[in-house]
C-alpha positions as CSV (number, residue, x, y, z in Angstrom):
1,X,98.7,104.2,108.7
2,X,98.8,102.0,111.9
3,X,100.1,104.1,115.4
4,X,99.6,107.4,113.7
5,X,97.0,110.1,113.9
6,X,96.2,113.0,112.1
7,X,97.0,116.5,113.2
8,X,96.2,119.1,110.5
9,X,95.3,119.1,106.8
10,X,97.3,121.3,104.4
11,X,96.3,121.4,100.7
12,X,94.2,118.4,100.7
13,X,97.1,116.3,102.5
14,X,96.1,114.9,105.6
15,X,99.2,115.4,108.2
16,X,99.6,112.1,110.3
17,X,102.2,112.2,113.6
18,X,103.6,108.8,114.5
19,X,102.9,107.6,118.1
20,X,107.1,107.1,118.3
21,X,107.6,110.5,117.5
22,X,106.0,111.8,120.4
23,X,108.3,109.2,122.7
24,X,111.1,110.7,120.6
25,X,110.3,114.1,122.3
26,X,109.7,112.7,125.5
27,X,113.0,111.1,125.5
28,X,114.9,114.3,123.9
29,X,113.2,116.3,126.7
30,X,114.6,113.7,129.1
31,X,118.1,113.4,127.7
32,X,118.4,117.6,128.1
33,X,116.9,117.5,131.3
34,X,119.6,115.1,132.7
35,X,122.3,117.7,131.1
36,X,121.1,121.0,131.8
37,X,117.5,121.2,133.5
38,X,114.0,122.2,132.6
39,X,115.6,125.1,130.5
40,X,117.9,122.9,128.5
41,X,114.7,120.4,128.0
42,X,112.5,123.1,126.8
43,X,115.1,124.1,124.4
44,X,115.5,120.8,123.3
45,X,112.2,119.9,122.3
46,X,111.6,123.3,120.8
47,X,114.4,122.9,118.4
48,X,113.2,119.4,117.6
49,X,109.9,120.5,116.6
50,X,111.3,123.5,114.5
51,X,113.5,120.8,112.9
52,X,110.4,118.4,112.1
53,X,108.6,121.5,111.2
54,X,111.5,122.0,108.3
55,X,110.9,118.1,107.5
56,X,107.3,118.7,106.9
57,X,108.1,121.6,104.7
58,X,110.7,119.2,103.1
59,X,107.9,116.5,102.1
60,X,105.5,119.5,101.0
61,X,108.4,120.4,98.6
62,X,107.6,116.7,97.3
63,X,104.4,117.0,97.5
64,X,103.9,120.2,95.2
65,X,106.2,119.2,92.9
66,X,104.3,116.0,92.4
67,X,100.8,117.8,92.3
68,X,102.6,119.9,89.1
69,X,102.5,116.0,87.4
70,X,98.9,115.4,88.8
71,X,100.1,113.3,91.2
72,X,97.8,113.6,94.5
73,X,99.3,112.8,98.1
74,X,96.5,111.6,100.2
75,X,99.1,111.7,103.5
76,X,102.2,112.7,104.8
77,X,103.2,111.0,108.2
78,X,106.1,112.4,110.5
79,X,108.2,109.8,111.9
80,X,111.2,110.0,114.3
81,X,113.8,109.4,111.2
82,X,112.0,111.9,109.0
83,X,108.8,112.2,106.9
84,X,106.9,109.9,104.5
85,X,105.1,111.5,101.8
86,X,102.6,108.7,100.5
87,X,102.2,109.4,96.6
88,X,99.5,107.9,94.6
89,X,102.3,106.7,92.5
90,X,105.5,107.7,91.1
91,X,105.9,110.0,88.4
92,X,106.2,108.1,84.9
93,X,109.1,110.3,83.4
94,X,112.6,110.1,84.6
95,X,112.8,114.1,84.5
96,X,109.5,114.6,86.3
97,X,110.8,112.1,89.2
98,X,114.0,114.0,89.2
99,X,112.2,117.1,89.8
100,X,110.1,115.7,92.4
101,X,112.8,114.2,94.4
102,X,115.1,117.6,94.3
103,X,112.3,119.4,95.1
104,X,112.4,118.5,99.0
105,X,116.1,119.2,99.4
106,X,115.6,122.5,97.7
107,X,113.0,123.7,100.5
108,X,116.0,123.2,103.0
109,X,118.4,125.0,100.8
110,X,115.8,128.0,101.1
111,X,115.2,127.7,105.0
112,X,119.2,128.0,105.3
113,X,119.5,130.9,103.2
114,X,116.9,132.8,104.6
115,X,118.0,131.9,108.0
116,X,122.1,132.9,107.1
117,X,121.4,135.5,104.9
118,X,117.9,136.8,105.6
119,X,118.3,136.7,109.4
120,X,122.0,136.7,109.9
121,X,122.3,133.2,111.6
122,X,126.0,133.0,112.1
123,X,127.4,129.7,111.0
124,X,130.5,127.7,111.6
125,X,131.9,124.2,111.4
126,X,131.4,123.7,114.8
127,X,127.5,124.8,114.7
128,X,127.3,122.0,111.8
129,X,129.0,119.4,113.8
130,X,127.1,119.8,116.7
131,X,123.3,121.2,115.9
132,X,122.1,119.9,119.3
133,X,124.6,122.2,121.2
134,X,122.4,124.3,123.3
135,X,125.1,127.2,123.7
136,X,124.5,128.3,119.7
137,X,121.7,130.2,118.8
138,X,118.6,128.6,117.8
139,X,118.4,130.1,114.4
140,X,122.0,128.8,113.7
141,X,121.2,125.5,114.5
142,X,118.2,125.4,112.6
143,X,120.0,126.5,109.7
144,X,122.7,124.1,110.4
145,X,120.4,121.3,110.3
146,X,118.8,122.2,107.5
147,X,122.2,121.9,105.4
148,X,122.3,118.4,107.1
149,X,119.3,117.5,106.1
150,X,120.0,118.5,102.4
151,X,123.3,116.6,102.3
152,X,121.9,113.7,104.0
153,X,119.0,113.3,102.0
154,X,121.4,113.6,98.5
155,X,123.2,110.6,99.6
156,X,122.5,108.3,96.6
157,X,121.0,105.7,98.9
158,X,117.6,104.6,97.2
159,X,114.7,105.3,98.4
160,X,116.2,108.6,99.8
161,X,116.0,111.5,97.9
162,X,119.6,111.3,96.3
163,X,118.8,107.6,95.5
164,X,115.6,108.8,93.4
165,X,117.9,111.0,91.6
166,X,120.3,108.8,90.6
167,X,117.4,106.5,89.6
168,X,115.9,109.0,87.4
169,X,119.3,109.8,85.8
170,X,120.0,106.0,85.1
171,X,116.4,106.0,83.6
172,X,117.3,108.5,81.4
173,X,119.9,105.8,79.7
174,X,118.2,102.4,80.6
175,X,114.9,100.7,81.3
176,X,113.0,101.8,84.4
177,X,113.1,98.5,85.7
178,X,117.0,98.2,85.4
179,X,117.5,101.5,86.9
180,X,115.5,100.6,90.1
181,X,117.6,97.4,90.3
182,X,120.8,99.2,90.3
183,X,119.8,102.3,92.4
184,X,118.3,99.4,95.0
185,X,121.6,97.6,95.2
186,X,123.3,101.0,95.9
187,X,120.4,101.6,98.5
188,X,121.0,98.2,100.1
189,X,124.7,98.7,100.1
190,X,124.3,102.0,101.7
191,X,122.0,100.6,104.0
192,X,124.7,98.1,105.4
193,X,127.2,100.8,105.6
194,X,124.8,103.0,108.1
195,X,124.0,100.0,110.1
196,X,127.6,99.4,110.8
197,X,128.4,103.1,111.6
198,X,125.6,103.0,113.8
199,X,127.3,100.5,116.1
200,X,130.3,102.7,116.6
201,X,128.4,106.1,116.4
202,X,125.0,106.6,116.7
203,X,122.0,103.5,117.3
204,X,119.8,105.4,115.3
205,X,121.9,105.1,112.2
206,X,121.1,101.3,112.4
207,X,117.4,101.8,112.8
208,X,117.9,104.2,109.3
209,X,120.0,101.7,107.7
210,X,117.2,98.9,108.2
211,X,114.7,101.4,106.8
212,X,116.6,102.1,103.8
213,X,117.2,98.6,102.9
214,X,113.7,97.3,103.4
215,X,112.0,100.2,101.5
216,X,115.1,99.5,98.4
217,X,114.0,96.0,98.6
218,X,110.3,96.5,98.5
219,X,110.7,99.4,95.6
220,X,112.4,97.0,93.5
221,X,110.3,94.4,94.0
222,X,107.3,96.4,93.2
223,X,108.7,97.8,89.9
224,X,109.9,94.6,88.9
225,X,106.3,93.2,89.3
226,X,105.0,96.1,87.5
227,X,107.6,95.7,84.6
228,X,106.7,92.1,84.5
229,X,103.1,92.2,84.5
230,X,102.4,95.8,82.4
231,X,101.4,93.6,79.4
232,X,98.9,91.3,81.1
233,X,95.0,92.3,81.3
234,X,93.0,92.2,84.6
235,X,91.1,89.0,83.7
236,X,94.6,86.9,83.7
237,X,95.0,87.3,87.5
238,X,91.7,88.2,88.7
239,X,89.6,85.5,91.1
240,X,87.0,84.1,89.1
241,X,85.8,80.8,90.8
242,X,83.6,82.9,93.2
243,X,80.3,82.6,94.6
244,X,77.6,85.6,94.9
245,X,75.0,86.5,97.1
246,X,71.7,87.6,95.8
247,X,70.0,90.8,97.0
248,X,67.5,88.8,98.8
249,X,70.1,87.1,100.9
250,X,69.9,87.1,104.3
251,X,72.9,87.2,107.1
252,X,72.2,83.6,107.4
253,X,72.8,82.7,104.2
254,X,76.0,84.7,104.1
255,X,76.9,82.7,107.1
256,X,76.5,79.6,105.2
257,X,78.5,80.8,102.5
258,X,81.4,81.6,104.4
259,X,81.2,78.2,106.3
260,X,81.3,76.2,103.0
261,X,83.9,78.2,101.1
262,X,87.1,80.1,101.5
263,X,86.1,83.3,100.4
264,X,86.6,86.6,102.4
265,X,84.5,89.0,100.2
266,X,81.1,88.1,98.9
267,X,79.8,89.8,96.1
268,X,75.8,90.5,95.7
269,X,75.0,90.2,92.2
270,X,71.5,90.7,90.7
271,X,69.7,88.4,88.3
272,X,71.6,90.0,85.3
273,X,74.6,89.4,86.7
274,X,75.7,93.1,87.6
275,X,76.8,93.7,91.3
276,X,75.0,95.4,93.5
277,X,77.6,95.7,96.6
278,X,80.0,93.4,98.4
279,X,79.8,91.9,102.0
280,X,83.4,91.2,103.8
281,X,83.7,88.6,106.0
282,X,84.9,91.5,108.5
283,X,81.8,93.0,107.6
284,X,79.6,89.7,108.1
285,X,81.1,89.3,111.5
286,X,80.2,93.0,112.4
287,X,76.8,92.6,110.9
288,X,76.3,89.5,113.1
289,X,76.6,91.4,116.2
290,X,74.4,94.1,115.5
291,X,71.7,92.3,113.2
292,X,69.7,89.4,113.5
293,X,70.1,86.1,110.9
294,X,67.1,87.5,108.7
295,X,68.7,90.9,108.2
296,X,69.0,91.3,104.3
297,X,72.6,91.7,103.1
298,X,71.7,94.9,101.1
299,X,71.3,96.7,104.6
300,X,74.9,95.9,105.4
301,X,76.8,95.5,102.2
302,X,79.4,98.0,101.1
303,X,78.2,99.8,98.1
304,X,80.5,102.0,96.4
305,X,83.3,99.4,95.1
306,X,85.2,100.5,92.3
307,X,85.2,98.3,88.9
308,X,87.1,97.5,86.0
309,X,86.5,96.0,82.8
310,X,88.5,92.4,82.1
311,X,89.8,93.4,79.0
312,X,92.0,96.5,80.7
313,X,95.5,96.3,81.6
314,X,96.2,95.0,85.0
315,X,98.3,98.0,85.8
316,X,95.0,100.0,85.6
317,X,93.4,97.8,88.0
318,X,96.0,98.1,90.7
319,X,96.1,101.8,90.4
320,X,92.3,101.8,91.1
321,X,92.6,99.2,93.6
322,X,95.4,101.2,95.8
323,X,93.7,104.6,95.2
324,X,90.3,103.5,96.4
325,X,91.6,101.3,99.3
326,X,88.5,99.2,98.9
327,X,88.7,95.3,99.9
328,X,88.4,94.1,96.6
329,X,87.3,95.6,93.0
330,X,84.8,94.4,90.7
331,X,86.0,92.8,87.3
332,X,83.1,93.6,84.8
333,X,82.8,92.2,81.0
334,X,81.4,94.3,78.5
335,X,77.9,93.6,79.4
336,X,78.9,94.6,82.6
337,X,78.4,91.7,84.3
338,X,80.4,90.5,86.9
339,X,83.4,87.8,85.9
340,X,86.0,88.2,88.7
341,X,87.6,90.2,91.8
342,X,90.6,91.7,92.2
343,X,91.8,91.6,95.7
344,X,95.1,92.7,97.5
345,X,95.6,89.2,98.7
346,X,95.4,87.7,95.3
347,X,97.9,90.2,94.2
348,X,100.0,89.6,96.9
349,X,100.1,85.7,95.9
350,X,100.7,87.0,92.2
351,X,103.8,88.9,93.5
352,X,104.8,85.7,95.6
353,X,104.8,83.9,92.4
354,X,106.9,86.7,90.5
355,X,109.5,86.7,92.7
356,X,110.2,82.9,93.0
357,X,109.4,82.4,89.3
358,X,110.0,85.6,87.4
359,X,109.4,83.5,84.0
360,X,105.9,82.6,84.9
361,X,103.1,83.2,82.4
362,X,99.8,84.0,83.6
363,X,97.1,82.9,81.2
364,X,93.9,84.9,80.5
365,X,91.1,83.3,82.3
366,X,87.5,83.1,80.7
367,X,85.5,81.3,83.2
368,X,82.8,83.6,84.7
369,X,80.9,83.9,88.1
């Protein structure tokens, strides 16, 4: 993720920190310093670090629950507004999504219970209302913060945990797409209320409201797109009008192809029509700086490019493309010959068309390279 950097790897999941989180810690330290000097600033930063450790544990509650259903999580990123676990996919069954959504808040409940009943943290209404009060004990403030996290995350504002719980419950009685649409509308309404409250209470609520609104809109569009294209084969949306390079091509040949076409991905195909690799436009520019016009494309192309059969469901192709993070996906016929490409760009164009014309029918293409 842009502007984030890894700090650890836990159970095959990379933990990343967004640079704004560090800026947030500096801001917290400065705010506490103005109130109570160095000791207060140190106390504030320590409290925030512990709080975000609880947030990280919350996210790993989701991650471990998702792993139970065969869903991996390549990375989790810490932001000033919380953590975001990048699940490879949303659980297919409503009951599974319900368990994954509740697993995060359940971790915070356990943390609060251990601090209160195990370590004897004294909790009062004032402590919960002022979790940043340095006069209260650290254990009590952390326990109070975890209770706030539980309550906050269970607000039925999609895509927060409470919104996902709501969608899972709705999906038990209606279609997944319709459940997502209703949960997203509720989430957008809650986002508006957060932003409105932020004008009078805390500007951070405006940022949270904006995040919820954008995330709810994106999730609704994604699910609607997936639902509308679930019956389409890969060949119906692949880019079939492409030109290919041969194994004997050089960088000079690739430049000629780039200048006379609008392509950004250049497959390298042998005499039998089978792909050998892929040269992207960005990769070509880098190769031109480091090589010569006569450098073979075989020396600079990407070789580990995933592929999919043209008759397979589009959803299968999208899953492979998202998981691999590849610049393109080779589309092959039954003879393993290249007949097209699937790229993030042409998927984005398809989503744009679907958003404008949900009833648009994409017809299967049969043209080969």
